[in-house]
VODO-597919 format. One record per atom (N, C-alpha, C, O): residue in three letters; atom name; x, y, z. Coordinates in steps of 0.02 Angstrom, whole numbers, plus 50000, padded with zeros to 5 digits. Each point is the difference from the previous one (the first is absolute). Last residue first. Layout:
N
res  atom  u  v  w
ALA  CA  X  Y  Z .
...
END
This chain:
209
res  atom  u  v  w
UNK  N  46965  48474  49419 .
UNK  CA  49947  50025  50046 .
UNK  C  50014  49983  50074 .
UNK  O  49961  50017  50044 .
UNK  N  50235  50033  49776 .
UNK  CA  49956  49944  50020 .
UNK  C  49946  50028  50046 .
UNK  O  50011  50045  50040 .
UNK  N  50110  50099  49766 .
UNK  CA  50002  49984  50068 .
UNK  C  49954  49946  50018 .
UNK  O  49944  49999  49975 .
UNK  N  50175  50028  49784 .
UNK  CA  49942  50023  50038 .
UNK  C  50006  49980  50072 .
UNK  O  50028  49947  50014 .
UNK  N  50128  49993  49812 .
UNK  CA  50015  50065  50034 .
UNK  C  49940  50029  50036 .
UNK  O  50004  50052  50031 .
UNK  N  49998  49744  49837 .
UNK  CA  50037  49990  50058 .
UNK  C  50017  50064  50037 .
UNK  O  50022  49998  50057 .
UNK  N  49855  49997  49739 .
UNK  CA  49960  49975  50055 .
UNK  C  50042  49990  50060 .
UNK  O  49973  50004  50055 .
UNK  N  50126  50066  49742 .
UNK  CA  49963  50054  50034 .
UNK  C  49959  49973  50058 .
UNK  O  49989  50036  50049 .
UNK  N  50247  49861  49865 .
UNK  CA  49926  49988  49996 .
UNK  C  49962  50050  50035 .
UNK  O  50008  50008  50061 .
UNK  N  50236  50018  49824 .
UNK  CA  49967  49994  50066 .
UNK  C  49924  49989  49986 .
UNK  O  49967  50036  49962 .
UNK  N  50253  49895  49879 .
UNK  CA  49943  50044  50008 .
UNK  C  49965  49988  50068 .
UNK  O  49992  49943  50021 .
UNK  N  50269  49998  49949 .
UNK  CA  49935  49976  49981 .
UNK  C  49945  50051  50014 .
UNK  O  50004  50039  50048 .
UNK  N  50253  50026  49896 .
UNK  CA  49957  49986  50056 .
UNK  C  49933  49973  49977 .
UNK  O  49971  50028  49954 .
UNK  N  50271  49951  49919 .
UNK  CA  49931  50036  49995 .
UNK  C  49961  49979  50061 .
UNK  O  49991  49940  50012 .
UNK  N  50222  49973  49979 .
UNK  CA  50013  50063  49965 .
UNK  C  49937  50042  49997 .
UNK  O  50003  50061  50007 .
UNK  N  50043  49768  50197 .
UNK  CA  49984  49999  49928 .
UNK  C  50007  50070  49968 .
UNK  O  49995  50052  50032 .
UNK  N  50160  49878  50182 .
UNK  CA  49930  50022  49986 .
UNK  C  49985  49997  49926 .
UNK  O  50045  50015  49960 .
UNK  N  50168  49939  50131 .
UNK  CA  49959  49945  50015 .
UNK  C  49927  50017  49983 .
UNK  O  49958  49956  49988 .
UNK  N  50225  50199  49994 .
UNK  CA  49994  49956  49941 .
UNK  C  49955  49941  50017 .
UNK  O  49981  49965  49953 .
UNK  N  50075  50206  50208 .
UNK  CA  49947  50016  49953 .
UNK  C  49995  49956  49943 .
UNK  O  49949  50001  49965 .
UNK  N  50222  49973  50204 .
UNK  CA  49932  49998  50032 .
UNK  C  49945  50007  49948 .
UNK  O  49951  49963  49999 .
UNK  N  50276  50057  49932 .
UNK  CA  49986  49930  50023 .
UNK  C  49933  49994  50030 .
UNK  O  49967  49949  49991 .
UNK  N  50114  50264  49945 .
UNK  CA  49984  49962  49942 .
UNK  C  49982  49925  50020 .
UNK  O  49956  49969  49971 .
UNK  N  50113  50175  50202 .
UNK  CA  49934  50023  49971 .
UNK  C  49982  49958  49939 .
UNK  O  49943  49978  49994 .
UNK  N  50265  49993  50101 .
UNK  CA  49954  49973  50042 .
UNK  C  49929  50017  49975 .
UNK  O  49954  49959  50002 .
UNK  N  50230  50135  49890 .
UNK  CA  49998  49926  49986 .
UNK  C  49944  49968  50043 .
UNK  O  49965  49956  49976 .
UNK  N  50078  50271  50065 .
UNK  CA  49971  49990  49935 .
UNK  C  49993  49928  49980 .
UNK  O  49949  49980  49971 .
UNK  N  50159  50076  50228 .
UNK  CA  49930  50010  50006 .
UNK  C  49965  49995  49933 .
UNK  O  49943  49978  49996 .
UNK  N  50290  50008  50007 .
UNK  CA  49970  49941  50033 .
UNK  C  49922  50008  50008 .
UNK  O  49962  49953  49990 .
UNK  N  50163  50229  49924 .
UNK  CA  50001  49942  49954 .
UNK  C  49966  49943  50029 .
UNK  O  49959  49969  49968 .
UNK  N  50071  50217  50167 .
UNK  CA  49949  50013  49951 .
UNK  C  49996  49941  49948 .
UNK  O  49946  49980  49979 .
UNK  N  50221  50013  50186 .
UNK  CA  49935  49986  50030 .
UNK  C  49947  50015  49949 .
UNK  O  49950  49964  49998 .
UNK  N  50269  50081  49938 .
UNK  CA  49991  49931  50007 .
UNK  C  49935  49983  50029 .
UNK  O  49970  49950  49980 .
UNK  N  50087  50280  50006 .
UNK  CA  49993  49969  49933 .
UNK  C  49988  49927  50003 .
UNK  O  49956  49976  49963 .
UNK  N  50092  50128  50240 .
UNK  CA  49931  50021  49975 .
UNK  C  49990  49974  49929 .
UNK  O  49946  49975  49984 .
UNK  N  50269  49994  50111 .
UNK  CA  49948  49957  50037 .
UNK  C  49929  50017  49972 .
UNK  O  49960  49955  49988 .
UNK  N  50221  50175  49938 .
UNK  CA  50001  49934  49973 .
UNK  C  49952  49954  50029 .
UNK  O  49972  49957  49965 .
UNK  N  50045  50259  50122 .
UNK  CA  49972  50003  49933 .
UNK  C  50004  49929  49969 .
UNK  O  49952  49979  49968 .
UNK  N  50147  50045  50241 .
UNK  CA  49927  50006  50006 .
UNK  C  49966  50001  49932 .
UNK  O  49947  49970  49990 .
UNK  N  50290  50030  50022 .
UNK  CA  49971  49936  50022 .
UNK  C  49925  50002  50004 .
UNK  O  49966  49952  49981 .
UNK  N  50146  50249  49971 .
UNK  CA  50005  49952  49941 .
UNK  C  49973  49932  50019 .
UNK  O  49966  49968  49960 .
UNK  N  50044  50193  50214 .
UNK  CA  49948  50016  49952 .
UNK  C  50005  49958  49936 .
UNK  O  49948  49984  49971 .
UNK  N  50221  49994  50194 .
UNK  CA  49938  49971  50021 .
UNK  C  49939  50019  49956 .
UNK  O  49952  49962  49995 .
UNK  N  50255  50133  49955 .
UNK  CA  50009  49925  49993 .
UNK  C  49931  49968  50023 .
UNK  O  49971  49958  49966 .
UNK  N  50046  50275  50069 .
UNK  CA  49999  49987  49928 .
UNK  C  50001  49921  49987 .
UNK  O  49962  49973  49960 .
UNK  N  50070  50105  50262 .
UNK  CA  49931  50009  49976 .
UNK  C  49990  49984  49930 .
UNK  O  49951  49967  49982 .
UNK  N  50267  50026  50105 .
UNK  CA  49959  49945  50028 .
UNK  C  49930  50006  49977 .
UNK  O  49969  49951  49981 .
UNK  N  50181  50222  49960 .
UNK  CA  50012  49936  49963 .
UNK  C  49959  49944  50025 .
UNK  O  49977  49958  49961 .
UNK  N  50001  50247  50155 .
UNK  CA  49975  50004  49932 .
UNK  C  50013  49939  49962 .
UNK  O  49954  49975  49966 .
UNK  N  50093  50101  50273 .
UNK  CA  49967  49937  49979 .
UNK  C  49976  50001  49929 .
UNK  O  49958  49959  49983 .
UNK  N  50139  50236  50127 .
UNK  CA  50049  49945  50008 .
UNK  C  49977  49934  49974 .
UNK  O  50041  49960  49979 .
UNK  N  49912  50301  49978 .
UNK  CA  49956  49940  49998 .
UNK  C  50046  49939  50001 .
UNK  O  50017  49971  49949 .
UNK  N  50074  50246  50087 .
UNK  CA  49932  50020  49993 .
UNK  C  49952  49940  49998 .
UNK  O  49943  50006  50022 .
UNK  N  50292  49961  49980 .
UNK  CA  49973  50020  50066 .
UNK  C  49932  50022  49998 .
UNK  O  49964  49991  50049 .
UNK  N  50151  49953  49748 .
UNK  CA  49988  49942  50041 .
UNK  C  49967  50017  50067 .
UNK  O  49955  49966  50024 .
UNK  N  50104  50209  49827 .
UNK  CA  49947  49960  49971 .
UNK  C  49988  49935  50040 .
UNK  O  49943  49977  50004 .
UNK  N  50232  50163  50065 .
UNK  CA  49936  50030  50011 .
UNK  C  49939  49963  49971 .
UNK  O  49945  49996  50028 .
UNK  N  50281  49929  49931 .
UNK  CA  49979  49991  50067 .
UNK  C  49933  50032  50017 .
UNK  O  49960  49971  50036 .
UNK  N  50131  50058  49749 .
UNK  CA  49978  49933  50010 .
UNK  C  49980  49987  50073 .
UNK  O  49950  49967  50013 .
UNK  N  50137  50246  49939 .
UNK  CA  49933  49991  49965 .
UNK  C  49977  49928  50007 .
UNK  O  49940  49989  50012 .
UNK  N  50274  50067  50077 .
UNK  CA  49947  50032  50037 .
UNK  C  49931  49989  49967 .
UNK  O  49950  49989  50034 .
UNK  N  50242  49931  49853 .
UNK  CA  49986  49961  50061 .
UNK  C  49945  50029  50043 .
UNK  O  49959  49964  50028 .
UNK  N  50110  50156  49779 .
UNK  CA  49968  49936  49979 .
UNK  C  49983  49958  50063 .
UNK  O  49946  49973  50005 .
UNK  N  50178  50223  50029 .
UNK  CA  49929  50016  49981 .
UNK  C  49961  49938  49980 .
UNK  O  49941  49991  50016 .
UNK  N  50293  49994  50031 .
UNK  CA  49963  50010  50060 .
UNK  C  49925  50012  49983 .
UNK  O  49956  49973  50034 .
UNK  N  50194  50009  49786 .
UNK  CA  49992  49935  50035 .
UNK  C  49958  50006  50062 .
UNK  O  49958  49958  50013 .
UNK  N  50096  50238  49867 .
UNK  CA  49955  49959  49961 .
UNK  C  49988  49934  50034 .
UNK  O  49943  49975  50002 .
UNK  N  50208  50174  50093 .
UNK  CA  49931  50025  50008 .
UNK  C  49953  49957  49962 .
UNK  O  49944  49987  50022 .
UNK  N  50288  49972  49958 .
UNK  CA  49977  49982  50067 .
UNK  C  49926  50020  50010 .
UNK  O  49961  49964  50031 .
UNK  N  50137  50101  49767 .
UNK  CA  50000  49926  50003 .
UNK  C  49972  49979  50068 .
UNK  O  49954  49959  50003 .
UNK  N  50084  50275  49954 .
UNK  CA  49942  49972  49972 .
UNK  C  49992  49927  50003 .
UNK  O  49944  49975  50004 .
UNK  N  50213  50212  50071 .
UNK  CA  49972  49951  50048 .
UNK  C  49938  49963  49967 .
UNK  O  49956  49975  50035 .
UNK  N  50179  50215  49870 .
UNK  CA  50047  49946  50016 .
UNK  C  49974  49949  50051 .
UNK  O  50039  49961  50027 .
UNK  N  49844  50281  49979 .
UNK  CA  50036  49965  49944 .
UNK  C  50049  49948  50027 .
UNK  O  50026  50004  50056 .
UNK  N  49738  50082  50063 .
UNK  CA  50072  50008  50006 .
UNK  C  50035  49963  49940 .
UNK  O  49984  49942  49989 .
UNK  N  49781  50048  50058 .
UNK  CA  50019  50064  49964 .
UNK  C  50075  50013  50003 .
UNK  O  50025  50045  49966 .
UNK  N  49864  49768  50141 .
UNK  CA  50004  49991  49929 .
UNK  C  50021  50062  49961 .
UNK  O  50022  49997  49943 .
UNK  N  49944  49929  50306 .
UNK  CA  50055  50041  49974 .
UNK  C  50008  49990  49922 .
UNK  O  50055  50002  49975 .
UNK  N  49777  49904  50184 .
UNK  CA  50054  49954  49981 .
UNK  C  50057  50041  49970 .
UNK  O  50051  49971  49981 .
UNK  N  49750  50135  50105 .
UNK  CA  50020  49955  50050 .
UNK  C  50061  49961  49979 .
UNK  O  50042  49984  50042 .
UNK  N  49843  50251  49900 .
UNK  CA  50038  49951  49961 .
UNK  C  50033  49948  50048 .
UNK  O  50059  50007  50017 .
UNK  N  49704  50129  50045 .
UNK  CA  50077  50005  49998 .
UNK  C  50031  49948  49954 .
UNK  O  49969  49948  49986 .
UNK  N  49782  50172  49991 .
UNK  CA  50033  49938  50023 .
UNK  C  50074  50005  49994 .
UNK  O  50026  50019  49947 .
UNK  N  49805  50139  49975 .
UNK  CA  50033  50017  50061 .
UNK  C  50033  49937  50032 .
UNK  O  50030  50005  50054 .
UNK  N  49910  50077  49675 .
UNK  CA  49984  49953  50054 .
UNK  C  50038  50019  50063 .
UNK  O  50056  50023  49995 .
UNK  N  49949  50075  49773 .
UNK  CA  49979  50036  50058 .
UNK  C  49982  49955  50059 .
UNK  O  49973  50026  50050 .
UNK  N  50019  49857  49721 .
UNK  CA  50034  50062  50013 .
UNK  C  49970  50038  50059 .
UNK  O  49939  50005  50007 .
UNK  N  50060  49736  49922 .
UNK  CA  49952  50049  50031 .
UNK  C  50040  50063  50013 .
UNK  O  50028  50007  50055 .
UNK  N  50079  49832  49816 .
UNK  CA  49935  49971  49999 .
UNK  C  49948  50048  50029 .
UNK  O  49947  50010  49971 .
UNK  N  50284  50046  50034 .
UNK  CA  49973  50003  49929 .
UNK  C  49930  49969  49995 .
UNK  O  49961  50021  49957 .
UNK  N  50158  50108  50257 .
UNK  CA  49984  49933  49976 .
UNK  C  49969  50008  49932 .
UNK  O  49956  50041  49988 .
UNK  N  50228  50113  50181 .
UNK  CA  49933  49994  49970 .
UNK  C  49992  49927  49975 .
UNK  O  50047  49961  50000 .
UNK  N  50128  50218  50151 .
UNK  CA  49985  49934  49984 .
UNK  C  49928  49992  49976 .
UNK  O  49955  50018  50038 .
UNK  N  50218  50199  49945 .
UNK  CA  49947  49972  50037 .
UNK  C  49987  49930  49973 .
UNK  O  50008  49986  49941 .
UNK  N  50153  50181  49972 .
UNK  CA  50027  49962  50058 .
UNK  C  49942  49971  50043 .
UNK  O  50013  49979  50056 .
UNK  N  49979  50144  49730 .
UNK  CA  50001  50044  50059 .
UNK  C  50025  49966  50060 .
UNK  O  50007  50032  50052 .
UNK  N  49962  49849  49738 .
UNK  CA  50056  50051  49998 .
UNK  C  50004  50048  50056 .
UNK  O  50053  50029  50012 .
UNK  N  49839  49737  50040 .
UNK  CA  49982  50054  49953 .
UNK  C  50061  50044  49997 .
UNK  O  50040  50002  50046 .
UNK  N  49949  49731  50023 .
UNK  CA  50016  50065  50027 .
UNK  C  49990  50054  49944 .
UNK  O  50029  49992  49946 .
UNK  N  49840  49761  50096 .
UNK  CA  50057  50028  49968 .
UNK  C  50011  50070  50031 .
UNK  O  49956  50026  50034 .
UNK  N  49888  49720  49982 .
UNK  CA  50024  50065  50031 .
UNK  C  50057  50024  49960 .
UNK  O  50039  49959  49975 .
UNK  N  49836  49830  49993 .
UNK  CA  49988  50052  49957 .
UNK  C  50021  50068  50029 .
UNK  O  49982  50051  49971 .
UNK  N  50012  49715  50125 .
UNK  CA  50057  50014  49960 .
UNK  C  49993  50060  49951 .
UNK  O  50043  50010  49957 .
UNK  N  49785  49910  50198 .
UNK  CA  50060  50004  50041 .
UNK  C  50062  50020  49959 .
UNK  O  50047  50030  50026 .
UNK  N  49740  49932  49866 .
UNK  CA  49997  50058  50046 .
UNK  C  50063  50010  50039 .
UNK  O  50022  50057  50009 .
UNK  N  49956  49751  49853 .
UNK  CA  50007  50063  49959 .
UNK  C  49997  50061  50045 .
UNK  O  50038  50047  49989 .
UNK  N  49921  49747  50115 .
UNK  CA  50068  50002  49975 .
UNK  C  50014  50065  49961 .
UNK  O  50049  50035  50012 .
UNK  N  49732  49921  50059 .
UNK  CA  50042  50022  50057 .
UNK  C  50072  50001  49977 .
UNK  O  50036  50046  50021 .
UNK  N  49811  49877  49819 .
UNK  CA  49987  50071  50016 .
UNK  C  50044  50024  50056 .
UNK  O  50028  50055  49996 .
UNK  N  49977  49719  49949 .
UNK  CA  50033  50036  49950 .
UNK  C  49990  50078  50010 .
UNK  O  50045  50040  49986 .
UNK  N  49843  49809  50159 .
UNK  CA  50072  49997  50007 .
UNK  C  50038  50042  49949 .
UNK  O  50049  50034  50017 .
UNK  N  49707  49951  49961 .
UNK  CA  50026  50040  50055 .
UNK  C  50075  49997  50010 .
UNK  O  50031  50052  50006 .
UNK  N  49791  49877  49822 .
UNK  CA  50071  50004  49990 .
UNK  C  50029  50042  50055 .
UNK  O  50042  50043  49988 .
UNK  N  49723  50002  50030 .
UNK  CA  50019  49950  49951 .
UNK  C  50072  50006  49982 .
UNK  O  50018  50055  49979 .
UNK  N  49890  50033  50258 .
UNK  CA  50006  50017  49934 .
UNK  C  50019  49938  49955 .
UNK  O  50035  49954  50022 .
UNK  N  49934  50033  50218 .
UNK  CA  49939  50026  49970 .
UNK  C  50004  50013  49927 .
UNK  O  49950  49995  49965 .
UNK  N  50234  49919  50177 .
UNK  CA  49944  49953  49994 .
UNK  C  49944  50027  49961 .
UNK  O  49968  49963  49963 .
UNK  N  50236  50161  50077 .
UNK  CA  50020  49935  49968 .
UNK  C  49939  49955  49990 .
UNK  O  49997  49961  49952 .
UNK  N  49969  50242  50163 .
UNK  CA  50015  50014  49928 .
UNK  C  50017  49934  49966 .
UNK  O  49975  49985  49946 .
UNK  N  49995  50011  50288 .
UNK  CA  49936  50007  49964 .
UNK  C  50011  50011  49925 .
UNK  O  49963  49973  49959 .
UNK  N  50226  50016  50176 .
UNK  CA  49967  49932  50001 .
UNK  C  49936  50006  49959 .
UNK  O  49986  49958  49957 .
UNK  N  50133  50243  50083 .
UNK  CA  50033  49957  49950 .
UNK  C  49966  49932  49997 .
UNK  O  49993  49973  49945 .
UNK  N  49933  50172  50223 .
UNK  CA  49978  50024  49934 .
UNK  C  50032  49960  49942 .
UNK  O  49968  49987  49949 .
UNK  N  50097  49966  50276 .
UNK  CA  49931  49977  49986 .
UNK  C  49977  50024  49930 .
UNK  O  49967  49962  49964 .
UNK  N  50239  50115  50114 .
UNK  CA  50005  49928  49982 .
UNK  C  49932  49973  49983 .
UNK  O  49992  49962  49952 .
UNK  N  50015  50260  50124 .
UNK  CA  50035  49997  49932 .
UNK  C  50005  49926  49980 .
UNK  O  49988  49984  49941 .
UNK  N  49928  50064  50272 .
UNK  CA  49952  50015  49948 .
UNK  C  50028  49997  49933 .
UNK  O  49965  49982  49952 .
UNK  N  50180  49989  50228 .
UNK  CA  49955  49945  49999 .
UNK  C  49948  50014  49946 .
UNK  O  49985  49954  49961 .
UNK  N  50165  50223  50077 .
UNK  CA  50036  49939  49973 .
UNK  C  49955  49938  49992 .
UNK  O  50003  49965  49950 .
UNK  N  49915  50233  50158 .
UNK  CA  50006  50010  49927 .
UNK  C  50034  49938  49967 .
UNK  O  49980  49977  49947 .
UNK  N  50009  50025  50287 .
UNK  CA  49933  49996  49972 .
UNK  C  50002  50005  49926 .
UNK  O  49969  49960  49965 .
UNK  N  50229  50068  50155 .
UNK  CA  49980  49933  49992 .
UNK  C  49931  49990  49974 .
UNK  O  49986  49951  49966 .
UNK  N  50086  50276  50063 .
UNK  CA  50050  49962  49961 .
UNK  C  49980  49930  49990 .
UNK  O  49995  49979  49942 .
UNK  N  49897  50218  50180 .
UNK  CA  49971  49968  49939 .
UNK  C  50046  49955  49965 .
UNK  O  49981  49973  49948 .
UNK  N  49997  49983  50275 .
UNK  CA  49965  50035  49950 .
UNK  C  50030  50071  49986 .
UNK  O  50012  50039  50046 .
UNK  N  50107  49820  50092 .
UNK  CA  49961  49951  49968 .
UNK  C  49959  50031  49944 .
UNK  O  49999  49974  49944 .
UNK  N  50229  50144  50133 .
UNK  CA  49935  49988  50023 .
UNK  C  49962  49946  49960 .
UNK  O  50015  49991  49941 .
UNK  N  50252  50037  50114 .
UNK  CA  49955  50006  49942 .
UNK  C  49931  49983  50025 .
UNK  O  49989  49944  50023 .
UNK  N  50236  50167  50114 .
UNK  CA  49951  49941  49989 .
UNK  C  49956  50012  49942 .
UNK  O  49981  50057  49986 .
UNK  N  50183  50099  50110 .
UNK  CA  50030  49951  49956 .
UNK  C  49954  49939  49986 .
UNK  O  50018  49955  49961 .
UNK  N  49918  50225  50186 .
UNK  CA  50012  50032  49936 .
UNK  C  50031  49954  49952 .
UNK  O  49994  50011  49940 .
UNK  N  49969  49927  50288 .
UNK  CA  49942  50001  49963 .
UNK  C  50006  50026  49929 .
UNK  O  49966  49977  49954 .
UNK  N  50245  49911  50163 .
UNK  CA  49954  50055  50017 .
UNK  C  49942  49996  49953 .
UNK  O  50003  49969  49947 .
UNK  N  50127  49807  50123 .
UNK  CA  49999  50055  49951 .
UNK  C  49956  50055  50024 .
UNK  O  49949  49987  50032 .
UNK  N  50180  49794  50072 .
UNK  CA  49947  50051  50022 .
UNK  C  50009  50061  49953 .
UNK  O  50039  50046  50013 .
UNK  N  50032  49682  49974 .
UNK  CA  50018  50067  49983 .
UNK  C  49943  50046  50019 .
UNK  O  49943  49989  49978 .
UNK  N  50073  49761  50035 .
UNK  CA  50004  50044  50059 .
UNK  C  50018  50069  49988 .
UNK  O  50016  50035  50048 .
UNK  N  49944  49756  49808 .
UNK  CA  50068  50028  50008 .
UNK  C  50006  50045  50060 .
UNK  O  50056  50015  50021 .
UNK  N  49734  49886  49910 .
UNK  CA  50043  49952  50030 .
UNK  C  50071  50025  50008 .
UNK  O  50037  49973  50042 .
UNK  N  49713  50125  49935 .
UNK  CA  50067  50028  49989 .
UNK  C  50051  49954  50030 .
UNK  O  50024  50014  50055 .
UNK  N  49693  49991  49851 .
UNK  CA  50055  49978  50050 .
UNK  C  50068  50029  49977 .
UNK  O  50011  50014  49941 .
UNK  N  49780  50131  49983 .
UNK  CA  50014  49931  49998 .
UNK  C  50058  49980  50048 .
UNK  O  50029  50043  50033 .
UNK  N  49811  50168  50022 .
UNK  CA  50043  49980  49945 .
UNK  C  50013  49925  50006 .
UNK  O  49981  49968  50048 .
UNK  N  49866  50184  50079 .
UNK  CA  50054  49965  50035 .
UNK  C  50056  49984  49950 .
UNK  O  50057  49992  50021 .
UNK  N  49746  50118  49896 .
UNK  CA  50025  50037  50058 .
UNK  C  50061  49969  50031 .
UNK  O  50047  50036  50016 .
UNK  N  49846  49868  49789 .
UNK  CA  50002  50072  49987 .
UNK  C  50030  50039  50058 .
UNK  O  50034  50050  49988 .
UNK  N  49936  49716  50017 .
UNK  CA  50056  50017  49952 .
UNK  C  50002  50075  49992 .
UNK  O  50053  50030  49989 .
UNK  N  49774  49890  50144 .
UNK  CA  50066  49990  50036 .
UNK  C  50056  50013  49950 .
UNK  O  50052  50026  50021 .
UNK  N  49731  49984  49895 .
UNK  CA  50011  50055  50047 .
UNK  C  50066  49996  50036 .
UNK  O  50034  50049  50014 .
UNK  N  49901  49775  49841 .
UNK  CA  50017  50059  49962 .
UNK  C  50012  50062  50049 .
UNK  O  50045  50041  49989 .
UNK  N  49880  49755  50108 .
UNK  CA  50068  49994  49973 .
UNK  C  50024  50059  49961 .
UNK  O  50057  50021  50006 .
UNK  N  49722  49973  50071 .
UNK  CA  50048  50013  50057 .
UNK  C  50072  49994  49977 .
UNK  O  50044  50038  50019 .
UNK  N  49787  49907  49826 .
UNK  CA  49999  50071  50015 .
UNK  C  50048  50018  50054 .
UNK  O  50036  50050  49995 .
UNK  N  49930  49725  49958 .
UNK  CA  50038  50031  49945 .
UNK  C  50005  50074  50012 .
UNK  O  50054  50030  49991 .
UNK  N  49811  49848  50158 .
UNK  CA  50073  49985  50012 .
UNK  C  50044  50031  49940 .
UNK  O  50056  50021  50012 .
UNK  N  49709  49998  49974 .
UNK  CA  50023  50041  50054 .
UNK  C  50075  49986  50012 .
UNK  O  50039  50046  50013 .
UNK  N  49851  49824  49823 .
UNK  CA  50007  50069  49979 .
UNK  C  50026  50042  50053 .
UNK  O  50041  50043  49986 .
UNK  N  49912  49735  50072 .
UNK  CA  50061  50003  49953 .
UNK  C  50008  50072  49980 .
UNK  O  50056  50026  50003 .
UNK  N  49752  49934  50120 .
UNK  CA  50058  49995  50040 .
UNK  C  50064  50002  49960 .
UNK  O  50049  50031  50021 .
UNK  N  49749  49967  49865 .
UNK  CA  50008  50063  50035 .
UNK  C  50058  49999  50045 .
UNK  O  50035  50051  50006 .
UNK  N  49910  49747  49881 .
UNK  CA  50021  50052  49954 .
UNK  C  50009  50068  50033 .
UNK  O  50047  50036  49983 .
UNK  N  49869  49782  50153 .
UNK  CA  50068  49994  49981 .
UNK  C  50023  50052  49949 .
UNK  O  50054  50027  50009 .
UNK  N  49715  49938  50079 .
UNK  CA  50042  50049  50030 .
UNK  C  50073  50000  49978 .
UNK  O  50034  50051  50005 .
UNK  N  49793  49797  49912 .
UNK  CA  49982  50069  49987 .
UNK  C  50049  50050  50027 .
UNK  O  50015  50051  49969 .
UNK  N  50016  49718  50075 .
UNK  CA  50007  50013  49929 .
UNK  C  49983  50072  49982 .
UNK  O  50033  50030  49958 .
UNK  N  49923  49901  50262 .
UNK  CA  50071  50002  49988 .
UNK  C  50017  50017  49927 .
UNK  O  50041  50044  49986 .
UNK  N  49732  49915  50076 .
UNK  CA  50024  50066  50025 .
UNK  C  50074  50010  49987 .
UNK  O  50021  50055  49981 .
UNK  N  49886  49737  49963 .
UNK  CA  49974  50052  49952 .
UNK  C  50025  50070  50022 .
UNK  O  50021  50042  49960 .
UNK  N  50025  49775  50179 .
UNK  CA  50045  50001  49944 .
UNK  C  49973  50051  49949 .
UNK  O  50041  50032  49966 .
UNK  N  49827  49937  50227 .
UNK  CA  50066  50027  50016 .
UNK  C  50046  50002  49939 .
UNK  O  50034  50050  49990 .
UNK  N  49755  49853  49986 .
UNK  CA  49993  50073  50009 .
UNK  C  50069  50030  50018 .
UNK  O  50019  50053  49975 .
UNK  N  49964  49712  50001 .
UNK  CA  49991  50033  49935 .
UNK  C  49997  50076  50009 .
UNK  O  50027  50037  49959 .
UNK  N  49984  49831  50233 .
UNK  CA  50060  50000  49967 .
UNK  C  49994  50036  49934 .
UNK  O  50043  50040  49983 .
UNK  N  49763  49940  50147 .
UNK  CA  50048  50049  50030 .
UNK  C  50067  49997  49963 .
UNK  O  50031  50052  49991 .
UNK  N  49802  49792  49946 .
UNK  CA  49985  50067  49976 .
UNK  C  50050  50052  50033 .
UNK  O  50021  50047  49967 .
UNK  N  50080  49718  50043 .
UNK  CA  49931  50016  49993 .
UNK  C  49992  50069  49974 .
UNK  O  50045  50026  49968 .
UNK  N  50135  49764  50131 .
UNK  CA  49991  50050  49946 .
UNK  C  49926  50010  49988 .
UNK  O  49962  49953  49992 .
UNK  N  50120  49974  50250 .
UNK  CA  49995  49971  49937 .
UNK  C  49990  50056  49947 .
UNK  O  49977  50055  50016 .
UNK  N  50044  50000  50210 .
UNK  CA  50042  49937  50002 .
UNK  C  49994  49963  49934 .
UNK  O  50037  49952  49991 .
UNK  N  49946  50316  50015 .
UNK  CA  49960  49944  50028 .
UNK  C  50046  49941  49999 .
UNK  O  50055  50002  49974 .
UNK  N  50021  50201  49940 .
UNK  CA  49944  50029  50030 .
UNK  C  49953  49945  50034 .
UNK  O  49948  50016  50029 .
UNK  N  50269  49983  49833 .
UNK  CA  49940  49963  49981 .
UNK  C  49938  50036  50029 .
UNK  O  49948  50004  49968 .
UNK  N  50266  50078  50086 .
UNK  CA  49992  50003  49927 .
UNK  C  49933  49972  49978 .
UNK  O  49966  50027  49957 .
UNK  N  50102  49952  50269 .
UNK  CA  49984  50068  49985 .
UNK  C  49988  50013  49928 .
UNK  O  49958  50041  49984 .
UNK  N  50108  49748  50089 .
UNK  CA  49937  50012  50021 .
UNK  C  49977  50071  49989 .
UNK  O  49941  50012  49987 .
UNK  N  50278  49925  49962 .
UNK  CA  49954  49964  49956 .
UNK  C  49927  50014  50020 .
UNK  O  49957  50008  49956 .
UNK  N  50212  50077  50183 .
UNK  CA  49999  50035  49936 .
UNK  C  49954  49969  49952 .
UNK  O  49965  50035  49964 .
UNK  N  50070  49860  50244 .
UNK  CA  49960  50062  50009 .
UNK  C  49997  50039  49935 .
UNK  O  49948  50030  49986 .
UNK  N  50181  49769  50020 .
UNK  CA  49928  49986  50005 .
UNK  C  49958  50065  50007 .
UNK  O  49946  50006  49971 .
UNK  N  50292  50017  50025 .
UNK  CA  49974  49974  49936 .
UNK  C  49927  49987  50003 .
UNK  O  49963  50020  49954 .
UNK  N  50204  50056  50219 .
UNK  CA  49947  50044  49977 .
UNK  C  49966  49976  49937 .
UNK  O  49956  50034  49974 .
UNK  N  50204  49824  50151 .
UNK  CA  49974  50048  50047 .
UNK  C  49940  50039  49971 .
UNK  O  49945  49999  50028 .
UNK  N  50219  49884  49794 .
UNK  CA  49984  49985  50069 .
UNK  C  49970  50059  50038 .
UNK  O  50008  50058  49980 .
UNK  N  49974  49860  49754 .
UNK  CA  50027  50055  50042 .
UNK  C  49985  49989  50074 .
UNK  O  49941  49997  50020 .
UNK  N  49975  49852  49821 .
UNK  CA  50070  49996  49997 .
UNK  C  50033  50054  50041 .
UNK  O  50054  49989  50027 .
UNK  N  49706  49912  50049 .
UNK  CA  50030  50037  49942 .
UNK  C  50075  49994  50003 .
UNK  O  50030  49981  50050 .
UNK  N  49771  49845  50047 .
UNK  CA  50052  50045  50016 .
UNK  C  50030  50032  49938 .
UNK  O  50013  49966  49950 .
UNK  N  49726  49950  50066 .
UNK  CA  50068  49975  49996 .
UNK  C  50048  50054  50015 .
UNK  O  49985  50059  49995 .
UNK  N  49765  49922  50113 .
UNK  CA  50037  50031  49940 .
UNK  C  50073  49980  50001 .
UNK  O  50033  50001  50052 .
END
């Protein structure tokens, strides 16, 4: 067996992964097991990461020892924040005219005479006024930010949309060209045959003794 690039343990690792000195059934079985187990391992690592964030909190490079009362818990604040962003992604992708809908939703907040923040598009909505569109004198900045957020959500919901559309146009053009070439080939093949088929001799259809 040839020497591996990793010194000392390279040969043993290769042998352990292969299960034999040559690639065979043992290698296929081991890689099948690895492909089956990897999603569960990744899920377990993500779960442990969330548990660590929940109990140990994230890193504190400044070294400030805050009391527990001054810390922001992971749930429900960050959970709601992530679900809020996911909901906007789904709105921008699932609805027809999703970016325009998101823009209208973000800029339709206003302050009622009672001092309560409401939304003209969805009266009584519990969604907070994230951009401050209900505050007077801030409409230009809110309009610009809402447009940027709507365009970003439309892109983030389907980052490869332009690439897929461009590829779809190429595929349609190829199919049209292929259909035209097949039609010309069909005419070229069938034009060699006589227009009227000769009559079949009944005697030739009888089975030979």
